[in-house]
C-alpha positions in Angstrom: 8.7 -20.2 0.4 6.7 -23.4 -0.3 3.7 -21.3 -1.5 5.9 -19.4 -4.0 7.4 -22.6 -5.3 3.8 -23.8 -6.1 2.5 -20.5 -7.4 5.6 -19.3 -9.3 7.1 -22.5 -10.8 10.0 -21.9 -13.1 10.6 -18.3 -11.8 14.1 -17.0 -12.7 16.9 -17.5 -10.2 16.9 -13.8 -9.1 13.4 -14.5 -7.8 14.6 -17.2 -5.4 11.9 -17.2 -2.6 14.4 -17.5 0.3 16.5 -14.5 -1.0 13.5 -12.3 -1.9 11.8 -12.9 1.5 15.0 -12.3 3.4 15.6 -9.0 1.6 12.0 -7.9 2.1 12.2 -8.6 5.8 15.1 -6.2 6.1 13.4 -3.4 4.1 9.8 -2.2 4.4 8.7 -5.4 6.2 5.3 -3.7 6.8 4.8 -4.1 3.0 5.0 -7.9 3.2 1.6 -9.3 3.9 0.8 -12.9 4.6 -2.6 -14.7 4.6 -2.9 -17.6 7.0 -5.7 -20.1 7.3 -5.5 -22.8 10.0 -1.9 -21.9 10.6 -1.0 -22.5 6.9 0.4 -19.7 4.7 -2.1 -19.6 1.8 -1.4 -16.1 0.4 1.2 -13.4 0.3 1.9 -10.1 -1.4 4.9 -7.8 -1.4 4.6 -4.1 -1.8 7.1 -1.4 -2.2 7.2 2.4 -2.0 10.1 4.4 -3.4 8.9 7.8 -2.3 7.1 8.4 -5.5 5.1 5.3 -6.6 4.0 2.2 -5.0 4.7 -1.3 -6.4 3.1 -4.7 -6.1 5.3 -7.8 -6.3 4.6 -11.5 -5.8 0.9 -11.7 -5.1 0.4 -15.4 -4.5 -2.7 -17.4 -3.5 -2.5 -21.1 -3.1 -4.5 -22.8 -5.9 -6.7 -24.5 -3.3 -7.8 -21.1 -2.0 -8.3 -19.1 -5.2 -11.6 -17.6 -6.1 -12.5 -17.0 -2.5 -11.5 -13.4 -2.2 -8.1 -13.8 -0.5 -6.2 -12.1 -3.4 -8.7 -9.2 -3.4 -8.4 -8.7 0.3 -4.6 -8.7 0.2 -4.7 -6.2 -2.6 -7.0 -3.9 -0.7 -4.8 -4.0 2.4 -1.5 -3.6 0.5 -3.0 -0.7 -1.5 -4.1 0.9 1.8 -0.7 0.6 3.4 1.1 1.9 0.3 -1.3 4.9 0.1 -0.8 5.7 3.7 3.0 5.7 3.1 2.4 8.5 0.6 2.0 6.9 -2.8 -0.7 8.2 -5.1 -0.2 5.5 -7.8 0.7 1.9 -7.7 2.4 0.0 -10.5 2.9 -3.7 -11.1 4.3 -5.9 -13.8 2.8 -9.1 -15.2 4.3 -11.5 -17.7 2.5 -10.8 -21.0 1.4 -14.4 -21.5 -0.3 -14.7 -18.1 -3.9 -13.9 -19.1 -5.4 -15.3 -15.8 -3.4 -12.9 -13.7 -4.1 -10.0 -16.1 -7.9 -10.7 -15.7 -7.4 -10.8 -11.9 -5.7 -7.4 -11.8 -8.3 -5.9 -14.2 -10.9 -7.1 -11.8 -9.4 -5.1 -8.9 -9.1 -1.9 -11.0 -5.7 -2.1 -12.7 -5.4 -1.2 -16.4 -2.8 -1.8 -19.0 -0.7 1.3 -19.6 1.2 2.2 -22.8 4.7 1.8 -21.4 7.7 -0.4 -22.1 9.1 -2.2 -19.2 12.9 -2.2 -19.1 15.3 -3.8 -16.6 19.0 -4.5 -15.9 20.4 -7.2 -13.7 23.2 -6.0 -11.5 
């Protein structure tokens, strides 16, 4: 939770780390990967698979550990696990203003698609 508070400051209330992590540990916990260095959590990624497509959520790398390949390694592993679950495509969403994150995902092979993202809070 501390990592997410650093990496995702100002996230909306529905992305509360404690609640998101609790829900993930009860559903598809094998799609919740954690990177640890010297017993400290320095990176995480959540994946999802709905039986049709895979999804990536909350890739986080502590600022002190960025540009060292941790994000790339987590992405490779979560993509492998999602593919082995049966997905042939993975989607993710990025806030449009987050150019650094967009460049990261482009660097690992993701491309902008011509779709409109829509959502509804329940």
